[in-house]
PDB file of N, CA, C and O in Angstrom:
ATOM      1  N   MET A   1     178.660  76.683 112.091  1.00  0.00           N
ATOM      2  CA  MET A   1     177.935  77.178 110.939  1.00  0.00           C
ATOM      3  C   MET A   1     176.950  78.512 111.878  1.00  0.00           C
ATOM      4  O   MET A   1     176.148  78.560 112.811  1.00  0.00           O
ATOM      5  N   LEU A   2     177.478  79.239 111.140  1.00  0.00           N
ATOM      6  CA  LEU A   2     176.971  80.847 111.356  1.00  0.00           C
ATOM      7  C   LEU A   2     175.555  80.605 111.535  1.00  0.00           C
ATOM      8  O   LEU A   2     175.178  79.549 111.027  1.00  0.00           O
ATOM      9  N   ARG A   3     174.564  81.372 112.185  1.00  0.00           N
ATOM     10  CA  ARG A   3     173.161  81.800 111.987  1.00  0.00           C
ATOM     11  C   ARG A   3     173.423  82.968 111.955  1.00  0.00           C
ATOM     12  O   ARG A   3     174.266  83.494 112.681  1.00  0.00           O
ATOM     13  N   LYS A   4     172.490  83.766 110.797  1.00  0.00           N
ATOM     14  CA  LYS A   4     172.520  85.040 110.940  1.00  0.00           C
ATOM     15  C   LYS A   4     171.005  85.699 111.327  1.00  0.00           C
ATOM     16  O   LYS A   4     170.000  85.107 110.931  1.00  0.00           O
ATOM     17  N   LYS A   5     170.898  86.772 112.005  1.00  0.00           N
ATOM     18  CA  LYS A   5     170.001  87.237 112.499  1.00  0.00           C
ATOM     19  C   LYS A   5     170.075  88.640 111.853  1.00  0.00           C
ATOM     20  O   LYS A   5     171.140  89.214 111.624  1.00  0.00           O
ATOM     21  N   SER A   6     168.847  89.142 111.578  1.00  0.00           N
ATOM     22  CA  SER A   6     168.670  90.848 111.387  1.00  0.00           C
ATOM     23  C   SER A   6     167.764  91.626 112.547  1.00  0.00           C
ATOM     24  O   SER A   6     166.791  91.329 113.240  1.00  0.00           O
ATOM     25  N   PHE A   7     168.536  92.668 112.392  1.00  0.00           N
ATOM     26  CA  PHE A   7     167.955  93.838 113.593  1.00  0.00           C
ATOM     27  C   PHE A   7     167.646  95.059 112.881  1.00  0.00           C
ATOM     28  O   PHE A   7     168.091  95.271 111.753  1.00  0.00           O
ATOM     29  N   SER A   8     166.845  95.925 113.546  1.00  0.00           N
ATOM     30  CA  SER A   8     166.682  97.345 113.207  1.00  0.00           C
ATOM     31  C   SER A   8     167.282  98.032 114.271  1.00  0.00           C
ATOM     32  O   SER A   8     166.697  98.049 115.353  1.00  0.00           O
ATOM     33  N   LEU A   9     168.618  98.741 114.101  1.00  0.00           N
ATOM     34  CA  LEU A   9     169.255  99.343 115.218  1.00  0.00           C
ATOM     35  C   LEU A   9     169.602 100.905 115.119  1.00  0.00           C
ATOM     36  O   LEU A   9     170.690 101.071 114.569  1.00  0.00           O
ATOM     37  N   SER A  10     169.127 101.796 115.407  1.00  0.00           N
ATOM     38  CA  SER A  10     169.303 103.233 115.463  1.00  0.00           C
ATOM     39  C   SER A  10     168.787 103.505 114.295  1.00  0.00           C
ATOM     40  O   SER A  10     169.368 104.369 113.637  1.00  0.00           O
ATOM     41  N   GLY A  11     167.721 102.937 113.789  1.00  0.00           N
ATOM     42  CA  GLY A  11     167.170 103.241 112.432  1.00  0.00           C
ATOM     43  C   GLY A  11     168.025 102.353 111.276  1.00  0.00           C
ATOM     44  O   GLY A  11     167.962 102.732 110.107  1.00  0.00           O
ATOM     45  N   HIS A  12     168.547 101.577 111.506  1.00  0.00           N
ATOM     46  CA  HIS A  12     169.452 101.127 110.527  1.00  0.00           C
ATOM     47  C   HIS A  12     169.023  99.502 110.535  1.00  0.00           C
ATOM     48  O   HIS A  12     168.626  99.015 111.593  1.00  0.00           O
ATOM     49  N   ARG A  13     169.109  98.735 109.405  1.00  0.00           N
ATOM     50  CA  ARG A  13     168.717  97.606 109.221  1.00  0.00           C
ATOM     51  C   ARG A  13     170.392  96.647 109.379  1.00  0.00           C
ATOM     52  O   ARG A  13     171.433  97.015 108.836  1.00  0.00           O
ATOM     53  N   THR A  14     170.279  95.720 110.029  1.00  0.00           N
ATOM     54  CA  THR A  14     171.874  95.139 110.112  1.00  0.00           C
ATOM     55  C   THR A  14     171.836  93.867 110.474  1.00  0.00           C
ATOM     56  O   THR A  14     170.856  93.657 111.189  1.00  0.00           O
ATOM     57  N   SER A  15     172.545  92.842 110.268  1.00  0.00           N
ATOM     58  CA  SER A  15     172.598  91.404 109.988  1.00  0.00           C
ATOM     59  C   SER A  15     173.742  90.965 111.118  1.00  0.00           C
ATOM     60  O   SER A  15     174.697  91.684 111.416  1.00  0.00           O
ATOM     61  N   VAL A  16     173.565  90.108 111.494  1.00  0.00           N
ATOM     62  CA  VAL A  16     174.701  89.855 112.664  1.00  0.00           C
ATOM     63  C   VAL A  16     174.638  88.061 112.360  1.00  0.00           C
ATOM     64  O   VAL A  16     173.679  87.290 112.379  1.00  0.00           O
ATOM     65  N   ALA A  17     176.154  87.823 112.076  1.00  0.00           N
ATOM     66  CA  ALA A  17     176.038  85.955 112.102  1.00  0.00           C
ATOM     67  C   ALA A  17     177.147  85.623 113.393  1.00  0.00           C
ATOM     68  O   ALA A  17     178.275  86.065 113.613  1.00  0.00           O
ATOM     69  N   LEU A  18     176.347  84.710 114.081  1.00  0.00           N
ATOM     70  CA  LEU A  18     177.339  84.215 115.388  1.00  0.00           C
ATOM     71  C   LEU A  18     176.751  82.625 115.148  1.00  0.00           C
ATOM     72  O   LEU A  18     175.702  82.253 114.622  1.00  0.00           O
ATOM     73  N   GLU A  19     177.612  82.028 115.615  1.00  0.00           N
ATOM     74  CA  GLU A  19     177.685  80.570 116.073  1.00  0.00           C
ATOM     75  C   GLU A  19     175.968  80.393 116.866  1.00  0.00           C
ATOM     76  O   GLU A  19     175.497  81.245 117.619  1.00  0.00           O
ATOM     77  N   PRO A  20     175.383  79.324 116.536  1.00  0.00           N
ATOM     78  CA  PRO A  20     174.318  78.830 117.435  1.00  0.00           C
ATOM     79  C   PRO A  20     174.398  79.096 118.846  1.00  0.00           C
ATOM     80  O   PRO A  20     173.424  79.546 119.450  1.00  0.00           O
ATOM     81  N   GLU A  21     175.519  78.841 119.426  1.00  0.00           N
ATOM     82  CA  GLU A  21     175.845  78.475 120.884  1.00  0.00           C
ATOM     83  C   GLU A  21     175.882  79.932 121.481  1.00  0.00           C
ATOM     84  O   GLU A  21     175.415  80.179 122.593  1.00  0.00           O
ATOM     85  N   PHE A  22     176.476  80.894 120.660  1.00  0.00           N
ATOM     86  CA  PHE A  22     176.374  82.315 121.539  1.00  0.00           C
ATOM     87  C   PHE A  22     174.954  82.867 121.235  1.00  0.00           C
ATOM     88  O   PHE A  22     174.657  83.831 121.941  1.00  0.00           O
ATOM     89  N   TRP A  23     173.919  82.431 120.255  1.00  0.00           N
ATOM     90  CA  TRP A  23     172.966  82.939 119.878  1.00  0.00           C
ATOM     91  C   TRP A  23     171.868  82.581 121.232  1.00  0.00           C
ATOM     92  O   TRP A  23     171.090  83.356 121.789  1.00  0.00           O
ATOM     93  N   ALA A  24     172.117  81.186 121.503  1.00  0.00           N
ATOM     94  CA  ALA A  24     171.306  80.974 122.723  1.00  0.00           C
ATOM     95  C   ALA A  24     171.708  81.432 123.705  1.00  0.00           C
ATOM     96  O   ALA A  24     170.735  81.857 124.327  1.00  0.00           O
ATOM     97  N   ALA A  25     172.906  81.665 124.416  1.00  0.00           N
ATOM     98  CA  ALA A  25     173.315  82.552 125.213  1.00  0.00           C
ATOM     99  C   ALA A  25     172.785  84.126 125.203  1.00  0.00           C
ATOM    100  O   ALA A  25     172.278  84.692 126.172  1.00  0.00           O
ATOM    101  N   ILE A  26     172.969  84.590 124.157  1.00  0.00           N
ATOM    102  CA  ILE A  26     172.407  86.041 124.210  1.00  0.00           C
ATOM    103  C   ILE A  26     171.066  86.198 124.676  1.00  0.00           C
ATOM    104  O   ILE A  26     170.589  87.102 125.361  1.00  0.00           O
ATOM    105  N   GLU A  27     170.219  84.576 123.914  1.00  0.00           N
ATOM    106  CA  GLU A  27     168.594  84.787 124.367  1.00  0.00           C
ATOM    107  C   GLU A  27     168.428  84.338 125.664  1.00  0.00           C
ATOM    108  O   GLU A  27     167.262  84.434 126.046  1.00  0.00           O
ATOM    109  N   ARG A  28     169.441  83.739 126.716  1.00  0.00           N
ATOM    110  CA  ARG A  28     169.349  83.519 127.660  1.00  0.00           C
ATOM    111  C   ARG A  28     169.158  84.913 128.225  1.00  0.00           C
ATOM    112  O   ARG A  28     168.117  85.420 128.642  1.00  0.00           O
ATOM    113  N   LEU A  29     170.374  85.427 128.152  1.00  0.00           N
ATOM    114  CA  LEU A  29     170.593  86.617 129.036  1.00  0.00           C
ATOM    115  C   LEU A  29     169.733  87.817 128.710  1.00  0.00           C
ATOM    116  O   LEU A  29     169.820  88.737 129.522  1.00  0.00           O
ATOM    117  N   ALA A  30     168.793  88.018 127.522  1.00  0.00           N
ATOM    118  CA  ALA A  30     167.694  88.902 127.067  1.00  0.00           C
ATOM    119  C   ALA A  30     166.634  88.401 128.202  1.00  0.00           C
ATOM    120  O   ALA A  30     166.093  89.170 128.997  1.00  0.00           O
ATOM    121  N   ARG A  31     166.476  87.344 128.165  1.00  0.00           N
ATOM    122  CA  ARG A  31     164.944  86.551 129.211  1.00  0.00           C
ATOM    123  C   ARG A  31     165.498  86.945 130.398  1.00  0.00           C
ATOM    124  O   ARG A  31     164.692  87.562 131.095  1.00  0.00           O
ATOM    125  N   ARG A  32     166.764  86.788 130.956  1.00  0.00           N
ATOM    126  CA  ARG A  32     166.638  86.970 132.176  1.00  0.00           C
ATOM    127  C   ARG A  32     166.888  88.637 132.431  1.00  0.00           C
ATOM    128  O   ARG A  32     166.966  89.182 133.532  1.00  0.00           O
ATOM    129  N   GLU A  33     166.980  89.225 131.227  1.00  0.00           N
ATOM    130  CA  GLU A  33     166.891  90.791 131.751  1.00  0.00           C
ATOM    131  C   GLU A  33     165.447  91.234 131.333  1.00  0.00           C
ATOM    132  O   GLU A  33     165.220  92.440 131.434  1.00  0.00           O
ATOM    133  N   ASN A  34     164.250  90.273 130.789  1.00  0.00           N
ATOM    134  CA  ASN A  34     163.560  90.785 130.267  1.00  0.00           C
ATOM    135  C   ASN A  34     163.036  91.788 128.884  1.00  0.00           C
ATOM    136  O   ASN A  34     162.110  92.464 128.437  1.00  0.00           O
ATOM    137  N   LEU A  35     164.316  91.322 128.648  1.00  0.00           N
ATOM    138  CA  LEU A  35     163.974  92.271 127.231  1.00  0.00           C
ATOM    139  C   LEU A  35     163.933  91.182 125.620  1.00  0.00           C
ATOM    140  O   LEU A  35     164.351  90.024 125.603  1.00  0.00           O
ATOM    141  N   SER A  36     163.421  91.803 124.575  1.00  0.00           N
ATOM    142  CA  SER A  36     163.342  91.065 123.788  1.00  0.00           C
ATOM    143  C   SER A  36     164.643  91.189 123.165  1.00  0.00           C
ATOM    144  O   SER A  36     165.364  92.151 123.432  1.00  0.00           O
ATOM    145  N   LEU A  37     165.036  90.182 122.260  1.00  0.00           N
ATOM    146  CA  LEU A  37     166.556  89.917 121.494  1.00  0.00           C
ATOM    147  C   LEU A  37     166.737  91.075 120.958  1.00  0.00           C
ATOM    148  O   LEU A  37     167.885  91.497 121.097  1.00  0.00           O
ATOM    149  N   SER A  38     166.004  91.765 120.379  1.00  0.00           N
ATOM    150  CA  SER A  38     166.190  92.642 119.382  1.00  0.00           C
ATOM    151  C   SER A  38     166.596  94.125 120.612  1.00  0.00           C
ATOM    152  O   SER A  38     167.538  94.894 120.416  1.00  0.00           O
ATOM    153  N   ALA A  39     165.839  94.200 121.561  1.00  0.00           N
ATOM    154  CA  ALA A  39     166.327  95.279 122.330  1.00  0.00           C
ATOM    155  C   ALA A  39     167.605  95.133 122.853  1.00  0.00           C
ATOM    156  O   ALA A  39     168.525  95.951 122.860  1.00  0.00           O
ATOM    157  N   PHE A  40     167.539  93.403 123.521  1.00  0.00           N
ATOM    158  CA  PHE A  40     168.964  93.558 123.634  1.00  0.00           C
ATOM    159  C   PHE A  40     170.119  93.644 123.172  1.00  0.00           C
ATOM    160  O   PHE A  40     171.087  93.788 123.919  1.00  0.00           O
ATOM    161  N   VAL A  41     170.187  93.599 122.349  1.00  0.00           N
ATOM    162  CA  VAL A  41     171.170  93.452 120.937  1.00  0.00           C
ATOM    163  C   VAL A  41     171.357  95.120 120.554  1.00  0.00           C
ATOM    164  O   VAL A  41     172.432  95.502 120.092  1.00  0.00           O
ATOM    165  N   GLY A  42     170.591  95.770 120.708  1.00  0.00           N
ATOM    166  CA  GLY A  42     170.295  97.185 121.037  1.00  0.00           C
ATOM    167  C   GLY A  42     171.009  98.076 121.899  1.00  0.00           C
ATOM    168  O   GLY A  42     171.623  99.090 121.566  1.00  0.00           O
ATOM    169  N   ARG A  43     170.818  97.442 123.393  1.00  0.00           N
ATOM    170  CA  ARG A  43     171.817  97.858 124.074  1.00  0.00           C
ATOM    171  C   ARG A  43     173.290  97.301 123.870  1.00  0.00           C
ATOM    172  O   ARG A  43     174.186  98.093 124.163  1.00  0.00           O
ATOM    173  N   ILE A  44     173.587  96.301 123.501  1.00  0.00           N
ATOM    174  CA  ILE A  44     174.985  96.105 123.278  1.00  0.00           C
ATOM    175  C   ILE A  44     175.635  96.746 122.145  1.00  0.00           C
ATOM    176  O   ILE A  44     176.853  96.739 121.970  1.00  0.00           O
ATOM    177  N   ASP A  45     174.694  97.358 121.301  1.00  0.00           N
ATOM    178  CA  ASP A  45     174.914  97.832 120.322  1.00  0.00           C
ATOM    179  C   ASP A  45     175.083  99.364 120.807  1.00  0.00           C
ATOM    180  O   ASP A  45     176.018  99.953 120.263  1.00  0.00           O
ATOM    181  N   ALA A  46     174.519  99.915 121.505  1.00  0.00           N
ATOM    182  CA  ALA A  46     174.465 101.288 121.893  1.00  0.00           C
ATOM    183  C   ALA A  46     176.083 101.407 122.862  1.00  0.00           C
ATOM    184  O   ALA A  46     176.706 102.467 122.938  1.00  0.00           O
ATOM    185  N   GLU A  47     176.579 100.001 123.582  1.00  0.00           N
ATOM    186  CA  GLU A  47     177.462 100.315 124.414  1.00  0.00           C
ATOM    187  C   GLU A  47     179.172  99.988 124.066  1.00  0.00           C
ATOM    188  O   GLU A  47     180.207 100.084 124.725  1.00  0.00           O
ATOM    189  N   ARG A  48     178.763  99.464 122.361  1.00  0.00           N
ATOM    190  CA  ARG A  48     180.216  98.599 122.218  1.00  0.00           C
ATOM    191  C   ARG A  48     181.345  99.617 121.909  1.00  0.00           C
ATOM    192  O   ARG A  48     182.437  99.096 121.681  1.00  0.00           O
ATOM    193  N   GLY A  49     181.292 100.883 121.863  1.00  0.00           N
ATOM    194  CA  GLY A  49     182.339 101.601 121.175  1.00  0.00           C
ATOM    195  C   GLY A  49     182.469 101.269 119.864  1.00  0.00           C
ATOM    196  O   GLY A  49     181.580 101.081 119.034  1.00  0.00           O
ATOM    197  N   GLU A  50     183.828 101.204 119.728  1.00  0.00           N
ATOM    198  CA  GLU A  50     184.496 100.994 118.250  1.00  0.00           C
ATOM    199  C   GLU A  50     184.439  99.590 117.660  1.00  0.00           C
ATOM    200  O   GLU A  50     184.652  99.319 116.479  1.00  0.00           O
ATOM    201  N   ARG A  51     184.076  98.602 118.775  1.00  0.00           N
ATOM    202  CA  ARG A  51     184.334  97.271 118.597  1.00  0.00           C
ATOM    203  C   ARG A  51     183.058  96.474 117.984  1.00  0.00           C
ATOM    204  O   ARG A  51     181.979  96.512 118.576  1.00  0.00           O
ATOM    205  N   PRO A  52     183.204  95.838 116.923  1.00  0.00           N
ATOM    206  CA  PRO A  52     182.351  95.327 116.190  1.00  0.00           C
ATOM    207  C   PRO A  52     181.317  94.678 116.740  1.00  0.00           C
ATOM    208  O   PRO A  52     181.676  93.958 117.671  1.00  0.00           O
ATOM    209  N   LEU A  53     179.879  94.658 116.460  1.00  0.00           N
ATOM    210  CA  LEU A  53     179.185  94.008 116.717  1.00  0.00           C
ATOM    211  C   LEU A  53     178.991  92.726 117.369  1.00  0.00           C
ATOM    212  O   LEU A  53     178.784  92.435 118.547  1.00  0.00           O
ATOM    213  N   ALA A  54     179.116  91.993 116.254  1.00  0.00           N
ATOM    214  CA  ALA A  54     179.383  90.495 116.594  1.00  0.00           C
ATOM    215  C   ALA A  54     180.318  90.433 117.899  1.00  0.00           C
ATOM    216  O   ALA A  54     179.988  89.931 118.974  1.00  0.00           O
ATOM    217  N   SER A  55     181.344  90.938 117.649  1.00  0.00           N
ATOM    218  CA  SER A  55     182.639  90.665 118.845  1.00  0.00           C
ATOM    219  C   SER A  55     181.997  91.181 119.996  1.00  0.00           C
ATOM    220  O   SER A  55     182.240  90.605 121.056  1.00  0.00           O
ATOM    221  N   ALA A  56     181.283  92.078 120.003  1.00  0.00           N
ATOM    222  CA  ALA A  56     180.393  92.200 121.592  1.00  0.00           C
ATOM    223  C   ALA A  56     179.550  91.528 121.870  1.00  0.00           C
ATOM    224  O   ALA A  56     179.497  91.292 123.077  1.00  0.00           O
ATOM    225  N   LEU A  57     178.743  91.033 121.218  1.00  0.00           N
ATOM    226  CA  LEU A  57     177.619  89.918 121.437  1.00  0.00           C
ATOM    227  C   LEU A  57     178.512  88.776 121.595  1.00  0.00           C
ATOM    228  O   LEU A  57     178.226  88.236 122.664  1.00  0.00           O
ATOM    229  N   ARG A  58     179.360  88.234 121.075  1.00  0.00           N
ATOM    230  CA  ARG A  58     180.063  87.134 121.839  1.00  0.00           C
ATOM    231  C   ARG A  58     180.822  87.112 123.177  1.00  0.00           C
ATOM    232  O   ARG A  58     180.822  86.188 123.990  1.00  0.00           O
ATOM    233  N   ILE A  59     181.554  88.438 123.278  1.00  0.00           N
ATOM    234  CA  ILE A  59     181.744  88.675 124.880  1.00  0.00           C
ATOM    235  C   ILE A  59     181.083  88.809 125.713  1.00  0.00           C
ATOM    236  O   ILE A  59     181.425  88.306 126.783  1.00  0.00           O
ATOM    237  N   ARG A  60     179.665  89.640 125.621  1.00  0.00           N
ATOM    238  CA  ARG A  60     178.441  89.566 126.495  1.00  0.00           C
ATOM    239  C   ARG A  60     178.060  87.662 126.573  1.00  0.00           C
ATOM    240  O   ARG A  60     177.916  87.104 127.661  1.00  0.00           O
ATOM    241  N   ALA A  61     177.965  87.009 125.415  1.00  0.00           N
ATOM    242  CA  ALA A  61     177.412  85.858 125.810  1.00  0.00           C
ATOM    243  C   ALA A  61     178.519  84.981 127.110  1.00  0.00           C
ATOM    244  O   ALA A  61     178.294  84.435 128.190  1.00  0.00           O
ATOM    245  N   LEU A  62     179.834  85.251 126.216  1.00  0.00           N
ATOM    246  CA  LEU A  62     180.608  84.676 127.160  1.00  0.00           C
ATOM    247  C   LEU A  62     180.803  85.205 129.149  1.00  0.00           C
ATOM    248  O   LEU A  62     181.191  84.531 130.103  1.00  0.00           O
ATOM    249  N   SER A  63     180.489  86.168 129.096  1.00  0.00           N
ATOM    250  CA  SER A  63     180.058  86.824 130.436  1.00  0.00           C
ATOM    251  C   SER A  63     179.042  86.259 131.332  1.00  0.00           C
ATOM    252  O   SER A  63     178.973  86.176 132.559  1.00  0.00           O
ATOM    253  N   GLU A  64     178.229  85.873 130.318  1.00  0.00           N
ATOM    254  CA  GLU A  64     176.932  84.515 130.903  1.00  0.00           C
ATOM    255  C   GLU A  64     177.584  83.940 131.980  1.00  0.00           C
ATOM    256  O   GLU A  64     177.396  84.501 133.059  1.00  0.00           O
ATOM    257  N   HIS A  65     178.282  82.990 131.969  1.00  0.00           N
ATOM    258  CA  HIS A  65     179.440  82.368 132.466  1.00  0.00           C
ATOM    259  C   HIS A  65     180.017  82.769 133.966  1.00  0.00           C
ATOM    260  O   HIS A  65     180.399  82.081 134.913  1.00  0.00           O
ATOM    261  N   HIS A  66     179.912  84.110 133.765  1.00  0.00           N
ATOM    262  CA  HIS A  66     180.512  84.650 135.017  1.00  0.00           C
ATOM    263  C   HIS A  66     180.094  85.436 135.793  1.00  0.00           C
ATOM    264  O   HIS A  66     180.820  86.135 136.499  1.00  0.00           O
ATOM    265  N   SER A  67     178.826  85.459 135.799  1.00  0.00           N
ATOM    266  CA  SER A  67     177.665  86.599 136.173  1.00  0.00           C
ATOM    267  C   SER A  67     176.730  85.802 137.045  1.00  0.00           C
ATOM    268  O   SER A  67     175.726  86.333 137.520  1.00  0.00           O
TER     269      SER A  67
END
């Protein structure tokens, strides 16, 4: 089941729906970098290019196991 979270990114509200396991990995990565979840998601948003935000977050979460 997907869990939706809302963020304000570049002055716009957006919602992202991910599986709880991906949110857990994203939250761990944010803590590891001493960032709030919003700040971490904002960084991914700024770096994602044309990729959908949910996809960019999943890819970043998967990279947790390789860092």
